[in-house]
C-alpha positions as CSV (number, residue, x, y, z in Angstrom):
1,X,122.1,112.6,29.9
2,X,124.5,113.4,27.1
3,X,127.4,112.3,29.2
4,X,126.6,114.5,32.2
5,X,125.7,111.6,34.5
6,X,128.9,109.8,33.6
7,X,131.0,112.8,34.4
8,X,129.1,113.6,37.6
9,X,129.6,110.0,38.8
10,X,133.2,109.8,37.8
11,X,134.3,113.1,39.4
12,X,131.7,114.9,41.3
13,X,133.8,117.8,42.5
14,X,135.2,118.5,39.0
15,X,131.6,118.4,37.6
16,X,130.4,121.0,40.1
17,X,133.4,123.2,39.3
18,X,132.4,123.2,35.7
19,X,128.6,123.1,35.8
20,X,125.9,125.0,37.7
21,X,123.7,122.2,39.1
22,X,120.1,123.1,39.9
23,X,118.0,120.9,42.2
24,X,114.5,122.4,42.1
25,X,112.5,122.5,45.3
26,X,109.5,121.3,43.2
27,X,111.3,118.1,42.2
28,X,109.2,115.1,43.3
29,X,111.2,111.9,42.8
30,X,109.8,108.4,43.2
31,X,111.5,107.3,46.4
32,X,111.9,103.6,47.1
33,X,113.2,101.7,50.1
34,X,115.8,103.4,52.2
35,X,114.9,106.8,50.7
36,X,116.6,106.1,47.3
37,X,115.5,107.4,44.0
38,X,116.9,107.4,40.5
39,X,117.9,110.7,38.8
40,X,119.2,112.2,35.5
41,X,121.1,115.4,34.8
42,X,119.4,117.5,32.1
43,X,121.3,120.4,30.3
44,X,119.4,123.6,30.6
45,X,122.0,126.0,29.2
46,X,125.7,126.5,28.7
47,X,127.4,125.0,31.8
48,X,124.1,124.6,33.5
49,X,122.2,121.4,34.3
50,X,119.1,120.5,36.3
51,X,118.4,117.3,38.3
52,X,115.4,115.5,37.0
53,X,113.7,112.2,37.6
54,X,115.2,109.4,35.5
55,X,113.3,108.1,32.5
56,X,114.7,105.9,29.7
57,X,115.6,108.0,26.6
58,X,117.4,107.6,23.3
59,X,121.1,107.3,23.7
60,X,123.2,110.3,22.7
61,X,125.7,108.0,20.9
62,X,125.3,104.7,19.1
63,X,127.4,102.8,21.6
64,X,126.6,104.9,24.7
65,X,125.5,103.4,27.9
66,X,122.7,105.1,29.9
67,X,123.9,105.8,33.5
68,X,121.1,106.8,35.8
69,X,122.2,108.2,39.2
70,X,120.9,106.3,42.2
71,X,120.9,108.6,45.2
72,X,119.5,109.1,48.6
73,X,116.8,111.8,48.5
74,X,116.5,114.3,51.4
75,X,113.3,116.2,50.8
76,X,112.6,119.8,51.6
77,X,109.2,120.4,53.3
78,X,108.1,123.9,54.2
79,X,108.2,124.8,57.9
80,X,109.6,121.3,58.8
81,X,112.9,119.5,59.3
82,X,113.5,116.4,57.2
83,X,116.2,113.8,57.8
84,X,117.8,111.0,55.8
85,X,120.1,108.3,57.1
86,X,122.8,107.5,54.6
87,X,124.4,104.1,54.1
88,X,126.0,101.9,51.4
89,X,122.9,101.3,49.2
90,X,123.7,104.4,47.1
91,X,126.8,106.6,46.5
92,X,125.1,110.0,46.3
93,X,122.7,112.2,48.2
94,X,120.6,115.0,46.8
95,X,118.4,117.6,48.5
96,X,116.5,120.6,47.0
97,X,118.3,123.9,46.7
98,X,119.0,125.9,49.8
99,X,117.8,129.5,50.0
100,X,117.7,130.1,53.7
101,X,117.8,126.5,54.8
102,X,120.1,124.8,57.3
103,X,121.9,121.5,57.0
104,X,123.0,119.4,60.0
105,X,125.0,116.2,59.8
106,X,125.5,113.9,62.7
107,X,128.7,112.0,63.6
108,X,127.3,108.6,62.7
109,X,126.9,106.9,59.3
110,X,125.9,109.8,58.8
111,X,122.3,111.1,59.0
112,X,121.6,114.5,57.4
113,X,118.9,117.0,58.4
114,X,117.4,119.6,56.1
115,X,115.8,122.4,58.2
116,X,113.5,124.5,56.1
117,X,114.4,128.2,56.1
118,X,110.8,129.2,56.9
119,X,110.5,127.4,60.3
120,X,109.3,129.6,63.1
121,X,112.1,131.8,64.3
122,X,114.4,130.8,61.3
123,X,116.0,134.3,61.4
124,X,117.8,133.2,64.6
125,X,120.6,130.7,64.1
126,X,119.9,129.0,67.5
127,X,116.4,128.0,66.3
128,X,117.8,126.3,63.2
129,X,120.4,124.5,65.2
130,X,117.8,123.4,67.8
131,X,115.5,122.0,65.0
132,X,118.4,120.0,63.6
133,X,119.4,118.8,67.0
134,X,115.8,117.6,67.8
135,X,115.6,115.8,64.4
136,X,119.0,114.1,64.7
137,X,118.7,113.3,68.4
138,X,122.0,115.1,69.1
139,X,123.7,118.4,68.1
140,X,124.9,118.2,64.6
141,X,128.6,117.4,64.3
142,X,128.8,119.2,60.9
143,X,126.6,122.0,59.8
144,X,125.9,124.5,57.0
145,X,123.8,127.6,57.2
146,X,122.8,129.0,53.8
147,X,121.5,132.2,55.4
148,X,124.7,134.2,55.5
149,X,125.8,133.1,52.0
150,X,125.9,135.7,49.2
151,X,124.4,133.1,46.8
152,X,120.8,133.3,45.8
153,X,120.7,129.5,46.2
154,X,123.1,126.8,47.3
155,X,123.2,123.3,45.8
156,X,124.1,120.7,48.4
157,X,125.1,117.1,47.4
158,X,126.9,114.2,49.0
159,X,129.1,111.5,47.6
160,X,130.2,108.3,49.2
161,X,133.6,106.8,48.6
162,X,133.0,103.2,47.7
163,X,136.4,102.0,48.9
164,X,136.4,103.7,52.4
165,X,132.6,104.2,52.9
166,X,133.3,107.9,53.8
167,X,130.8,110.6,52.7
168,X,132.0,114.0,51.4
169,X,129.6,116.9,51.0
170,X,129.8,119.7,48.5
171,X,128.2,123.1,48.4
172,X,127.8,125.1,45.2
173,X,126.6,128.7,45.3
174,X,124.3,129.9,42.4
175,X,123.0,133.3,41.6
176,X,120.5,134.5,39.0
177,X,117.8,132.0,39.8
178,X,114.4,133.1,38.5
179,X,111.9,130.4,39.2
180,X,114.0,127.4,38.3
181,X,116.1,128.8,35.5
182,X,119.7,130.1,36.2
183,X,121.2,133.0,34.4
184,X,124.4,132.5,32.5
185,X,127.5,132.9,34.7
186,X,125.3,132.3,37.8
187,X,128.1,131.0,40.0
188,X,129.7,132.7,43.0
189,X,132.4,131.8,45.4
190,X,131.6,131.4,49.0
191,X,134.3,132.5,51.4
192,X,132.6,132.9,54.8
193,X,130.8,130.0,56.4
194,X,128.7,129.9,59.6
195,X,131.0,127.6,61.5
196,X,134.5,126.1,61.3
197,X,133.0,122.7,62.0
198,X,131.9,122.3,58.4
199,X,132.1,119.0,56.5
200,X,131.9,120.5,53.0
201,X,134.1,120.7,50.0
202,X,133.6,123.8,47.9
203,X,132.8,123.3,44.2
204,X,132.8,126.5,42.3
205,X,133.9,126.9,38.6
206,X,137.3,128.3,38.0
207,X,138.3,128.2,41.7
208,X,140.6,125.9,43.6
209,X,139.0,123.6,46.1
210,X,139.8,124.1,49.7
211,X,138.7,122.8,53.1
212,X,137.8,119.3,52.0
213,X,136.5,117.6,55.1
214,X,134.7,114.3,55.2
215,X,132.4,112.7,57.7
C-alpha cells in the first residue's frame, strides 16, 4: 500500500530499518495451499506500518502497480507450538509478534517453529527448546528467544533469496505497544541474544546491521 509493499519486497532489511512493522497476533489471513497467504502493508503512523490481509484498493498513483506480498504464514496459537515448512512457492514468511515466544529453525529447507510464550513451563528455556525440538523432530539448528529481549514485542520475518534459495530471518524490536498500536519512536536495539547459534539479521532504524547469518 502506498509504495510500502514495493519497498519491503525490494529491500526487506532496509525497510525494517526505516519502519516499525507490526504483525498483530489477532491477524487471521486466508491461508491457501502450502500455508501461503497474501498480505498488504498499511501505514498506521509516521514510520509505522501494520501487516494486514490483502484486498484490492485504489492505486495511490495513476500508473502505480499493486504489489501484494505472498508469504508463508506461521500462526501463533496460545499454549501450542506451530510449524511451517518453507520452500520456493513464496519469498517471505510472517508470524505474529513475539512477546515471550520462542522461534526454532531446523537445518533443512527450513522448517520454522513458533512456540507460544504461554506453554506450560515457558519461564524455563529448556521447556521452550524441548517444545520446538518435538515439533521439528530434531533440536533447532537456529533459535531465537524473545523472553530476554528488552523490547515489548519482536517482529520476526523471513525472506528467501530467489537466486540462491537461501532464507534470511530478521528480528525487529518494538516498544510502546498498546493493544496493536505502536507509540512513535517505538524501536529499540537488541544487543544480547539467547544463543550464538542465531540465524537472524538485525533490522533496527538508525543502526548498522550485524551478524547476518542465513539458513
